[in-house]
N, C-alpha and C positions, 0 to 999 in steps of 0.2 A: 597532338591536336590542341591540348590546353597547356601552354608552356608554364612550368613551375621551377625550372632549373635554377633561377636566380632568387626564388622565394626564400623568406626566412623560415627555417624549419620549425621554429617555435611558435610562430604566429599565423602561418598561412593555412587557412582552412582547406582550400583546394589541394594543397600538397599533402596535408595530413590524411585527407580522404583518399587520395590516390594511393598513399602508402597502405592504408587499410585494405583496399581492394586488391592491391598487388600481393600483399601477404596472404589474404584469403585464397588467392589463386595458386600461389606457389609455396607457401610455408607448410612444413610438415607438423608444425606445432599450433596450439591454440593461439589465436590472434587477439591482442589487447587493443584497447581504444584510448589509452592514456594520452598519447600524443595528439589524438584528435580532440579530446576534451580540453587539453591544454591550449590548443590553437583557438578555442573559443574564449580564452582568457580566464578559464576556470582553474582555481587552485585544486589540490587534491580533495579538500573537504567539500568544495562546490560540486564535485562529481557525484557525491552521495546525497545531494540535496535534490528535492523535487523541482523540476523546471517545466515551464509551459511547453507542451509538445508543438503547438502551432508556431510559437515564437522560434523554437529551435529549427523547425522546418524552414521558416522564412529566412533565418540566418544562413542556413546551408544553401538554399536556392539563390539568395542574393549574392553570396560570395562566389558561387559557381558561375552565375550569369555575368557578373562583373568581370571575372577572370577570363571568360570566353569571348568578351567583346573584342572585335578586330581580328578574330580567328575564323577558321573555316567552320567552326561549330558554334558560332555565336547565337544561332537561333534554336539550339537544341533545348534549352530549359524552357523558354517561352513556348516553343513548339509542342512540348509535352504537357506543360502545366497551366498555360495561360488561356483563359477564356474571356469572353466579352459579354457585358451586360449594358443595357440602355436604361438610363435614368430619365424620366420624363415628367413634365407637368403640363396638363392640358386644361385650359380654361373651359368652363362649362357654358358660359353665356356669350363669350366673345371669341373671335377667331385668332386666338393667341396660344402658342405652346412653346415649351423649352425642352430641348433634348440634349443629352450628353452621353457619349459612349465611354465606358470605363473598362479597364482590364481587371481581372481577378485571378489569383493563384489558389485561392481556397474559398469555400463558402461556409459561413457560420449559420447553423440551423438552430432555431429555438426548440428546446425540449418542453418547456413549460406550456401547458395547454395543447400540446400535440401528441398524437399517439404513434406517429410513424414518420419516416422520411418524406413520404408523399404529402402528409398533412403539413409538415414544416415548409416544404417547397411552395405549397399553396398559400400559406401565410406570407412567405417571403415575397411573392409577386402580387399580393393583394393590394388593391388600390386604396389610398387614403384620401379622404375628402378634406380639402382646405376651405373652411367656411367661418362665418362669424368673426371672432377676434383673430382667427388664424388664416385670413384670406391671403391670396397670393398677389404680390405686386406685379402687375402686368404692364408696367411702363405707362404708355399713353392711355391705356384702358383703366388705369388705377387699380384699386384693390378688387380682386375678383375671386369668386368661388372657382375652385379647380380640383382636378384629380391628380394625385401624385403617386408614382410607383416606379417599379423597375421590372424589366423583362430581359431574359437572357437571349442574346443573339448568336452566341457560339459557345458550346461546351468544349473543354480541352480533351485530348486523348486520355490523360490521366486526371481523374477528378478527385480532389481532396476535400472531404467534408468534415467539419468540426461540429460536434454536438455541444451546445451551450448548456452544460449541466451546472455551471456555477453562476449564481446571481446574487444581487444585493437584497437582503431582507430588511425593509424599512422598519418593521416592528421590532425585530431583534437588533437592528443597527449593526449588522455584520453580514459578511458574505456566507452563503450557504451552498451546499451541494444538493442538487435535485436527484432523487432516486426513482423518479417517475418511470414507468415502463415506456420504452420508445423502441419501436420495431424498425428494422432495416432488412431488406431482402437480399438474397445472394445475387439476384439479377435486378438491376434498376433501370427502368425505362423513363426517360425524361423528355420525350418528344413534345409533350403538351406544354412544357414550360418555356419553349422557344418562341420568339416572335413569329418566325416562320417554321412551323413544325416539320421536322425531318427526323429520321431514325437516329436516336441517341441512346443506345443501350450499353450499360456497363455491367461487368462482372466484378463482384466483390473480391478484392485482392488481399486486403489486410484490415484488421480490426485492432486498434490500439485501446487497451482497457486500463482504466484507472480505478484502483480500489483504495478506499480511504475517504477522507473528508477534505474540506477546503484548507485545513492546516497541514496536511501531508498525506502521503500514501505511497503506492507502489504501482509501477507500470508493467504490464505484460502485453506482448503483441502476438497476435495470431496471424499467420501468413499462409496464403494459398499460392505458392510460387509459380506453378505452371497453369493456374486458372483451370484446374481439372477436378476440383472438389477435394483434393488431398491437402489437409491442413496440418500445420505445425505450430506448436506453442513455444515462444521464445520468452523464457523467464530468467533474466540475467544470463548466467552462463549455462543454463539448463535448457536444452532443446528437445522436445518430445513430440511424437505424432499425436494428433487429437482428432476428434470427430467434427464434422461441420456443425453439429448441435452445440458442442463445447465452444466453438469459435464464434458462432452467431447467436443462436437462440438463448443460450445461457447468459448472454451479456446485454439483454434488453433492459435490465433493471426492473424495478418495481417490487422486488421481494423485501419482506420485512426481516428475513433471516440475515443476521449480521454477516454470516459467511457467504451470503449471496449478493451482498450490496455492491455489485460490480456495475459501474456505469461507464459507458464507452464514448470514445471519440473514434469514429470510423473513417 
């Protein structure tokens, strides 16, 4: 379905990913990922360095989506991961507005100032008033006061949320990692954040946890494969059964205990 026969075995991400899944299915030995990381253009040393999880996900999805174009499965990636949002500007005093629909494959949610996923979504769609020195140029109507914002028009079947725990500290003049407590539920209902509310309920499938600071750290992922509440921890080559509390509650952040400073991208 996704032709890779003529691909370069050293540089083709789709071919390397196919190989990993084939070996996972049929190999009697542990499966390595060196060929996959090599296809990213990483040297051996790069494989041990910390990389941005969102960027890696986009590289994978972009490569797969491009490879699938012109085939019978070209709509698989956008069909699973692509949602739509509407960016708008509505003038307050004159009948003028501007709207633009955009695709998204992930949503970045602010941790700073928010206590939960729902708080962050409310901030995401909050309206901003354009006034005084920041008025909107409404063409023939000139500079006008307006409301600016975004609203979701469609959520994808698979929703990828990134929690923004890294931000620039202007006082310290450096990037810092936020350890603020931020809660996310096992069941997420997002009906209220759609332009036309309709049932949009998600079950938490995986939690990617980063422990460390902005200079480096370690990633561990918790996965609920069958969406039945049975969770597993994947820590490099060690896979173990864990409780829902270990996978979810223990990764909200907010603890001053150095051993508990686990901040998550869910």
